[in-house]
C-alpha positions as CSV (number, residue, x, y, z in Angstrom):
1,M,147.7,67.7,9.6
2,G,145.4,65.9,12.0
3,A,142.6,63.4,11.3
4,V,139.6,64.6,9.4
5,E,136.1,63.9,10.8
6,S,134.4,61.5,8.4
7,P,131.0,59.9,8.9
8,A,130.6,56.3,7.5
9,L,127.6,54.9,5.8
10,G,126.2,53.6,9.2
11,G,126.6,57.0,10.8
12,M,129.8,56.1,12.7
13,T,132.7,58.7,12.8
14,I,136.4,58.5,13.4
15,R,135.8,59.8,16.9
16,D,133.5,56.8,17.6
17,V,136.3,54.4,16.6
18,A,138.9,56.4,18.6
19,R,136.7,56.3,21.7
20,E,136.0,52.6,21.4
21,A,139.7,51.7,20.7
22,G,141.0,54.0,23.4
23,V,143.3,55.9,21.1
24,S,143.4,59.3,19.4
25,T,141.6,60.2,16.2
26,A,145.1,60.8,14.6
27,T,146.1,57.2,15.5
28,V,142.9,55.8,14.0
29,S,143.5,57.8,10.8
30,R,147.1,56.7,10.4
31,A,146.3,53.1,11.2
32,L,143.4,52.8,8.8
33,R,145.4,54.5,6.0
34,G,148.4,52.2,6.4
35,L,150.7,55.0,7.3
36,P,154.0,54.4,9.3
37,N,154.6,55.3,13.0
38,V,151.8,53.1,14.3
39,D,152.6,50.1,16.5
40,P,151.5,46.9,14.6
41,I,149.5,45.7,17.6
42,T,147.7,49.1,17.9
43,R,147.1,49.1,14.1
44,E,145.5,45.7,14.2
45,H,143.4,46.6,17.3
46,V,142.1,49.8,15.5
47,R,141.2,47.8,12.4
48,R,139.3,45.2,14.4
49,V,137.3,48.0,16.2
50,A,136.6,49.7,12.9
51,D,135.4,46.4,11.3
52,R,133.1,45.8,14.3
53,L,131.7,49.3,14.1
54,D,131.4,49.0,10.3
55,Y,133.4,52.1,9.9
56,V,135.3,52.9,6.6
57,I,137.5,56.0,6.5
58,S,136.4,58.4,3.8
59,P,138.8,58.4,0.8
60,A,138.4,62.1,0.4
61,A,139.2,62.7,4.1
62,S,142.2,60.3,3.9
63,R,143.6,62.1,0.9
64,L,143.1,65.5,2.4
65,A,144.8,64.5,5.6
66,S,147.8,62.9,3.8
67,G,148.3,65.5,1.1
68,R,148.3,62.7,-1.5
69,A,146.4,62.1,-4.7
70,G,145.4,58.7,-3.5
71,S,146.1,56.9,-6.8
72,I,148.8,54.9,-8.5
73,A,149.2,54.9,-12.2
74,V,150.0,51.5,-14.0
75,I,151.3,52.0,-17.5
76,T,151.3,48.8,-19.7
77,P,151.4,48.2,-23.4
78,F,148.7,45.5,-23.2
79,I,145.9,44.4,-20.9
80,A,144.3,41.3,-22.4
81,R,147.5,39.3,-23.1
82,W,148.2,36.5,-20.6
83,Y,151.4,37.8,-19.1
84,F,150.2,41.4,-18.6
85,S,146.8,40.3,-17.2
86,K,148.5,38.1,-14.7
87,V,150.9,40.8,-13.7
88,L,148.0,43.3,-13.3
89,H,146.1,40.8,-11.2
90,G,149.1,40.7,-8.8
91,V,149.3,44.5,-8.7
92,E,145.6,44.8,-8.0
93,R,145.7,42.0,-5.3
94,V,148.1,44.2,-3.3
95,L,146.6,47.6,-3.9
96,Q,143.1,46.5,-3.0
97,R,144.4,46.2,0.6
98,S,145.4,49.8,0.6
99,D,143.3,53.0,0.2
100,L,144.9,53.8,-3.1
101,D,143.0,53.8,-6.4
102,L,144.6,52.3,-9.6
103,L,144.6,54.3,-12.8
104,L,145.4,52.1,-15.8
105,Y,147.0,53.4,-19.0
106,S,147.4,51.1,-22.0
107,T,149.9,52.4,-24.5
108,G,149.9,49.7,-27.2
109,D,153.1,48.4,-28.8
110,L,155.9,51.0,-28.8
111,S,156.8,49.8,-32.3
112,E,153.5,51.3,-33.5
113,P,151.9,54.7,-32.9
114,H,151.0,54.8,-29.2
115,R,149.6,56.9,-26.5
116,M,151.5,57.6,-23.3
117,P,149.6,59.4,-20.6
118,P,150.1,63.2,-20.5
119,H,153.0,63.5,-18.0
120,R,151.8,66.8,-16.4
121,R,148.4,65.3,-15.9
122,L,150.0,62.3,-14.1
123,R,151.8,64.6,-11.7
124,R,148.5,66.0,-10.5
125,R,146.5,62.7,-10.4
126,V,148.9,60.1,-9.0
127,D,151.4,59.5,-6.2
128,A,153.5,56.9,-7.9
129,V,153.9,55.0,-11.2
130,L,154.3,51.3,-12.0
131,V,155.4,50.5,-15.5
132,I,155.1,47.0,-17.0
133,G,157.3,45.8,-19.9
134,L,158.2,49.2,-21.5
135,P,161.8,50.1,-22.4
136,A,163.2,52.4,-19.7
137,D,165.4,54.3,-22.2
138,S,162.6,55.6,-24.4
139,P,162.0,59.4,-24.6
140,E,158.6,59.0,-23.1
141,M,160.0,57.1,-20.1
142,R,162.7,59.7,-19.6
143,E,159.9,62.3,-19.3
144,L,158.2,60.2,-16.8
145,F,161.2,59.9,-14.6
146,E,161.5,63.8,-14.6
147,L,158.1,64.0,-12.8
148,D,160.0,63.1,-9.6
149,L,157.4,60.5,-8.6
150,P,158.3,57.1,-7.2
151,V,158.6,54.6,-10.1
152,T,158.8,50.8,-10.1
153,L,159.5,48.9,-13.3
154,I,158.6,45.3,-14.2
155,G,160.8,43.6,-16.8
156,S,163.1,46.6,-17.2
157,H,165.8,48.5,-15.4
158,A,166.7,52.2,-14.9
159,V,169.0,54.0,-12.5
160,G,167.1,55.5,-9.6
161,A,164.0,53.3,-10.1
162,S,163.0,50.2,-8.3
163,S,162.6,47.1,-10.6
164,V,161.2,43.6,-10.4
165,S,162.2,41.1,-13.0
166,I,163.3,37.6,-13.9
167,D,166.6,36.5,-15.5
168,D,165.4,36.3,-19.1
169,V,168.8,35.4,-20.4
170,E,169.1,32.4,-18.1
171,G,165.5,31.4,-18.9
172,A,166.2,31.3,-22.7
173,R,169.5,29.6,-22.1
174,M,167.8,27.0,-20.0
175,A,165.2,26.3,-22.6
176,T,167.7,26.1,-25.5
177,Q,170.2,24.0,-23.5
178,H,167.4,21.5,-22.7
179,L,166.9,21.1,-26.5
180,I,170.7,20.8,-27.0
181,N,170.9,18.1,-24.3
182,L,168.3,16.1,-26.2
183,G,170.7,16.1,-29.2
184,H,169.1,18.9,-31.2
185,E,171.4,21.2,-33.1
186,R,169.1,22.9,-35.7
187,I,167.0,24.9,-33.2
188,G,164.6,27.5,-34.4
189,L,163.5,30.6,-32.5
190,I,160.0,32.2,-32.5
191,S,160.5,35.7,-31.2
192,G,157.9,38.3,-30.3
193,R,158.7,41.2,-32.6
194,P,161.3,41.2,-35.5
195,L,164.7,41.4,-33.9
196,P,166.4,43.6,-32.7
197,T,163.7,45.2,-30.6
198,P,163.8,47.9,-27.8
199,Y,162.2,45.5,-25.4
200,F,164.7,44.1,-22.8
201,P,163.0,40.7,-22.2
202,E,163.1,39.8,-25.9
203,M,166.7,40.9,-26.4
204,D,167.7,39.0,-23.2
205,R,166.0,35.9,-24.4
206,L,167.7,36.2,-27.8
207,A,171.0,36.5,-25.9
208,G,170.3,33.4,-23.8
209,Y,169.3,31.4,-26.9
210,L,172.5,32.5,-28.8
211,D,174.7,31.9,-25.7
212,A,173.5,28.3,-25.4
213,L,174.1,27.6,-29.0
214,A,177.6,29.2,-29.0
215,S,178.6,27.3,-25.8
216,S,177.8,24.1,-27.5
217,G,179.7,25.0,-30.7
218,I,176.5,25.3,-32.7
219,T,176.3,28.0,-35.4
220,A,173.2,30.1,-35.1
221,D,171.2,30.3,-38.3
222,P,169.4,33.7,-38.7
223,N,166.9,32.1,-41.1
224,L,165.5,30.2,-38.2
225,R,164.4,33.3,-36.3
226,V,160.8,34.2,-37.1
227,P,158.6,36.7,-35.2
228,G,155.3,35.4,-33.8
229,F,154.1,38.7,-32.3
230,F,153.1,37.1,-29.0
231,T,149.8,35.6,-30.3
232,I,148.6,32.1,-31.0
233,E,148.0,33.0,-34.7
234,G,151.4,34.5,-34.9
235,G,153.0,31.4,-33.4
236,E,151.2,29.2,-35.9
237,H,152.4,31.3,-38.8
238,A,156.0,31.4,-37.5
239,M,156.1,27.6,-37.0
240,T,154.7,27.2,-40.6
241,A,157.5,29.4,-41.9
242,Q,160.1,27.3,-39.9
243,L,158.7,24.1,-41.4
244,A,159.0,25.6,-44.9
245,Q,162.8,26.0,-44.6
246,R,164.9,23.9,-47.0
247,T,166.3,22.2,-43.8
248,P,163.6,22.6,-41.1
249,P,164.6,22.8,-37.4
250,T,164.2,19.6,-35.3
251,A,163.4,21.8,-32.3
252,V,162.0,25.3,-31.7
253,F,162.2,27.7,-28.7
254,A,159.2,30.1,-28.6
255,M,159.5,33.2,-26.4
256,S,156.0,32.8,-25.1
257,D,153.6,30.0,-24.4
258,E,150.8,31.6,-26.5
259,M,153.1,31.5,-29.5
260,A,154.0,27.9,-28.6
261,F,150.3,27.0,-28.6
262,G,150.1,28.3,-32.2
263,A,153.3,26.3,-33.1
264,L,151.7,23.2,-31.7
265,R,148.7,23.7,-33.9
266,A,150.9,24.2,-36.9
267,L,152.8,21.0,-36.2
268,R,149.6,19.0,-35.9
269,R,148.2,20.5,-39.1
270,H,151.3,19.3,-40.9
271,G,150.9,15.8,-39.5
272,L,153.8,16.2,-37.1
273,R,153.9,15.0,-33.5
274,P,155.2,17.5,-30.9
275,G,158.2,15.9,-29.2
276,E,158.5,12.9,-31.5
277,D,158.9,14.8,-34.8
278,V,159.7,18.4,-33.7
279,S,160.5,19.4,-30.1
280,L,159.1,22.6,-28.8
281,V,159.7,24.7,-25.6
282,G,157.6,27.7,-24.6
283,F,158.1,30.5,-22.0
284,D,155.7,31.8,-19.3
285,G,154.1,29.0,-17.4
286,H,150.6,29.5,-18.8
287,E,147.9,27.4,-17.2
288,M,147.2,25.7,-20.6
289,A,150.8,24.5,-20.9
290,D,150.2,21.6,-18.7
291,L,147.0,20.6,-20.5
292,L,148.7,20.8,-23.9
293,D,151.8,18.9,-22.6
294,L,154.1,21.8,-23.4
295,T,157.6,22.0,-22.0
296,T,158.0,25.6,-20.8
297,V,160.1,28.0,-18.7
298,C,157.7,29.1,-15.9
299,Q,157.9,32.6,-14.6
300,P,155.9,33.9,-11.6
301,A,154.0,36.6,-13.5
302,E,151.4,37.3,-10.8
303,E,154.0,37.5,-8.1
304,L,156.0,40.0,-10.2
305,G,153.1,42.3,-10.1
306,A,152.4,41.8,-6.4
307,L,156.1,42.4,-5.5
308,A,156.3,45.5,-7.6
309,A,153.2,46.9,-6.0
310,R,154.7,46.3,-2.5
311,C,157.9,48.0,-3.6
312,L,155.9,51.1,-4.7
313,L,154.0,51.2,-1.4
314,D,157.3,51.0,0.4
315,L,158.6,54.0,-1.6
316,L,155.5,56.0,-0.7
317,D,155.8,55.2,3.0
318,Q,159.6,55.7,3.0
319,P,160.4,58.4,0.4
320,N,164.1,58.3,1.2
321,R,164.3,54.5,0.7
322,E,166.9,53.3,-1.8
323,P,165.6,51.8,-5.0
324,Q,165.5,48.0,-5.0
325,E,166.4,45.6,-7.9
326,L,164.5,42.4,-7.2
327,R,164.7,39.2,-9.3
328,L,162.3,36.3,-8.9
329,P,163.3,32.7,-9.8
330,I,162.2,30.7,-12.9
331,Q,161.9,27.0,-13.5
332,L,161.9,24.7,-16.5
333,Y,158.9,22.3,-16.6
334,V,159.7,19.3,-18.9
335,R,156.7,17.7,-20.6
336,G,155.9,15.7,-23.7
337,S,156.5,18.4,-26.3
338,T,160.3,17.8,-26.1
339,A,162.2,14.5,-26.7
340,A,165.5,13.3,-27.9
341,R,166.3,13.9,-31.5
342,R,165.6,10.9,-33.7
343,R,168.6,9.5,-35.6
344,D,166.9,9.9,-38.9
345,D,166.4,13.6,-38.4
346,G,169.7,14.3,-40.1
């Protein structure tokens, strides 16, 4: 289908842009909608002309010409929590440079009654789907894959879908090994939900924690695994439970920085000094970690979202493209919340 005539707010039309740029209206339409088969130099020239003329292609016209819905669905269990908000910011940063709208669906925790978007409705409203942090093997996700829409997953994996993730096993192993290298053997774990859980990142972090202990000949104590539900309050309660053990841990690995923040508060309320009395490692790279002197495994949450959005746009532009499995690097930042075990710790 050819370009659709579309007056802009200032009265300019696609024909005016084409005349000024010296190209066809179809080329203007393809260039401004980010479609393939346009020479990069020509695309940039058309965009500069359109900017100078203050012309913006009509979304309705663009969608009619392309045969697309013009929207991408983002399905996420949470919006307000730090990790998910950072990922969403990365997604939005990429999509705002396209002519695609973002439809956001928040499901809530899958361990509780939740709402997945009606799958048939999705087929009519969106061109592709991006899923953040939901287990790919759930019945709801299997129905989603049956829609035959491009899908990109963040923090999960599925055959036939592109995915962007970090190595959660290695991240947890890195955090735990750091504590072991400091001489700690009784190392507690603050998980998100009670274990086991259907969420891949948490199970991978549990595996990394257990691998590090086993590799050092340390017997894992299940009593030292307490859920913190990925909140500051939950982390505080979990740390308090750890300290109430007959033999408390000398170090703790928390699966998120926000839970680690709560753990720091619990330590201080018990008159204990982070690092000197009990060592603590978080996971995420939250901006507050540096201010609170928290050792943490830093993951590029915003870049995960941006890369996943770019993968999805690639799939829309090249429907026959093979799915990609991309993994971004992580890094341990050592700060004052961890220190060598004191000899009188037992």
